C-alpha positions in Angstrom: -107.4 -14.1 -3.2 -107.4 -10.9 -1.1 -110.5 -12.0 0.8 -109.0 -15.4 1.5 -105.8 -13.9 2.9 -107.7 -11.7 5.2 -109.9 -14.6 6.3 -106.8 -16.7 7.1 -105.6 -13.8 9.3 -109.1 -13.5 10.8 -109.4 -17.2 11.5 -105.9 -17.2 13.1 -106.6 -14.3 15.3 -109.9 -15.7 16.4 -108.5 -19.2 16.9 -111.0 -20.5 14.3 -109.0 -23.2 12.7 -112.0 -24.2 10.4 -112.1 -20.7 8.9 -108.3 -20.5 8.6 -108.0 -23.9 6.9 -110.9 -23.3 4.5 -109.4 -20.0 3.5 -105.9 -21.5 3.1 -107.4 -24.2 0.8 -109.1 -21.5 -1.3 -105.8 -19.6 -1.5 -103.9 -22.8 -2.5 -106.5 -23.6 -5.2 -106.3 -20.2 -6.7 -102.5 -20.2 -6.7 -102.4 -23.8 -8.2 -104.6 -22.7 -11.1 -102.3 -19.6 -11.7 -99.2 -21.8 -11.4 -100.5 -24.5 -13.8 -101.4 -21.8 -16.4 -98.0 -20.1 -16.0 -96.2 -23.4 -16.4 -98.1 -24.2 -19.5 -97.3 -20.8 -21.0 -93.7 -21.1 -19.9 -93.3 -24.4 -21.7 -94.9 -23.1 -24.9 -93.8 -19.5 -25.2 -90.4 -17.9 -25.1 -89.8 -16.0 -21.9 -87.6 -12.9 -22.2 -85.9 -11.9 -18.9 -85.1 -8.5 -20.3 -88.8 -7.4 -20.2 -89.3 -4.9 -17.4 -92.5 -6.7 -16.3 -90.6 -9.9 -15.7 -87.4 -8.4 -14.5 -89.1 -6.3 -11.8 -90.6 -9.5 -10.3 -87.2 -11.2 -10.0 -85.6 -8.6 -7.7 -86.4 -8.4 -4.0 -85.4 -5.7 -1.6 -86.2 -4.5 1.9 -88.6 -2.1 0.3 -90.7 -5.0 -0.9 -90.9 -6.2 2.7 -92.2 -2.8 3.8 -94.7 -2.6 1.0 -96.0 -6.1 1.7 -96.4 -5.3 5.5 -98.3 -2.1 4.6 -100.5 -4.1 2.2 -101.4 -6.5 5.0 -102.3 -3.7 7.4 -104.3 -1.8 4.7 -106.2 -4.9 3.8 -107.3 -5.6 7.4 -108.1 -2.0 8.0 -110.2 -1.8 4.9 -112.0 -5.0 6.0 -112.6 -3.9 9.6 -113.6 -0.3 8.9 -116.0 -1.1 6.1 -113.9 1.0 3.6 -114.1 0.0 0.0 -111.9 -3.0 -0.3 -112.0 -3.3 -4.1 -108.9 -1.1 -4.6 -106.9 -2.8 -1.9 -108.0 -6.2 -3.2 -106.8 -5.4 -6.6 -103.5 -4.1 -5.2 -103.2 -7.2 -3.1 -103.8 -9.6 -6.0 -101.5 -7.6 -8.3 -98.7 -7.8 -5.7 -99.1 -11.6 -5.3 -100.1 -13.1 -8.6 -97.7 -11.5 -11.1 -94.5 -12.6 -9.3 -96.1 -16.1 -8.8 -96.9 -16.3 -12.5 -93.4 -15.1 -13.4 -92.1 -17.8 -11.1 -94.0 -20.4 -13.1 -93.0 -19.0 -16.5 -89.3 -18.9 -15.5 -89.4 -22.3 -13.9 -90.9 -23.9 -17.0 -88.4 -22.1 -19.3 -85.5 -23.4 -17.3 -84.4 -20.0 -15.9 -84.0 -21.4 -12.4 -82.0 -18.6 -10.8 -84.5 -15.9 -11.9 -87.4 -18.2 -10.9 -86.0 -18.6 -7.4 -85.9 -14.8 -7.1 -89.5 -14.5 -8.2 -90.4 -17.1 -5.6 -88.6 -15.1 -3.0 -90.8 -12.1 -3.9 -93.9 -14.3 -3.6 -92.7 -15.5 -0.2 -92.1 -12.0 0.9 -95.6 -11.0 0.0 -97.3 -14.0 1.6 -95.3 -13.9 4.9 -95.5 -10.1 5.4 -99.2 -9.9 4.5 -100.1 -12.6 6.9 -97.9 -11.2 9.7 -99.3 -7.7 9.3 -102.8 -9.0 9.0 -102.7 -11.0 12.2 -100.9 -8.2 14.1 -103.4 -5.6 12.8 -106.4 -7.7 13.9 -104.7 -8.2 17.3 -103.9 -4.5 17.8 -107.5 -3.7 17.0 -108.5 -5.9 19.9 -110.4 -8.5 17.8 -111.6 -11.3 20.1 -113.9 -14.2 19.8 -117.5 -13.7 20.9 -117.4 -16.1 23.8 -115.1 -15.9 26.8 -114.1 -19.6 26.6 -112.6 -19.2 23.1 -110.4 -16.2 24.1 -107.5 -18.4 25.5 -107.5 -20.5 22.3 -107.5 -17.3 20.2 -104.6 -15.8 22.1 -102.5 -18.9 21.7 -103.3 -19.1 18.0 -102.4 -15.4 17.6 -99.1 -15.8 19.5 -98.2 -18.9 17.5 -99.0 -17.2 14.2 -97.0 -14.1 15.1 -94.0 -16.1 16.2 -94.1 -18.3 13.1 -94.5 -15.4 10.6 -91.8 -13.4 12.4 -89.4 -16.3 12.3 -90.2 -16.8 8.6 -89.7 -13.1 8.0 -86.3 -13.2 9.7 -85.3 -16.1 7.5 -86.6 -14.3 4.5 -84.7 -11.1 5.3 -81.6 -13.3 5.6 -82.2 -14.8 2.2 -82.9 -11.4 0.7 -79.6 -10.1 2.2 -77.8 -13.1 0.7 -79.5 -12.7 -2.7 -78.5 -9.0 -2.9 -74.9 -9.7 -2.1 -74.5 -12.3 -4.8 
């Protein structure tokens, strides 16, 4: 999934909608498979909320926002500098898939409040990684190869940054509400 998130950010920054859409489809397919398996397991096995590995993925804080933003930057930097991306890819997948699987397990077992918190953590990771990825590519000066694509790329980047920033603001509001309740 790591490579597909980076390629969504890359496609967005370059204004390459084909790359962004193909990458998004690959992300959604991978998440759909993980979700289906977690639902099946959640329907058939008991889910214990007191387990640390489940409990830790049902709590969201501002620290999770910072960690997800850093992961997005690190992923793009590894990609653009040619650094070994395997470790970052594993970190990335570990940050995204476990809370998503926990969401499916809890949803299937009827623990809706805890499931919504796990989904909030998944949303945090997705929004922050995409925002940080697009911003990192933009700050590095990534541009299309041809001059006539530059305007489209700038517009796509501005739209993506505005969208992800708005979603992040909404998310921070939800996290604030969730921690007060």
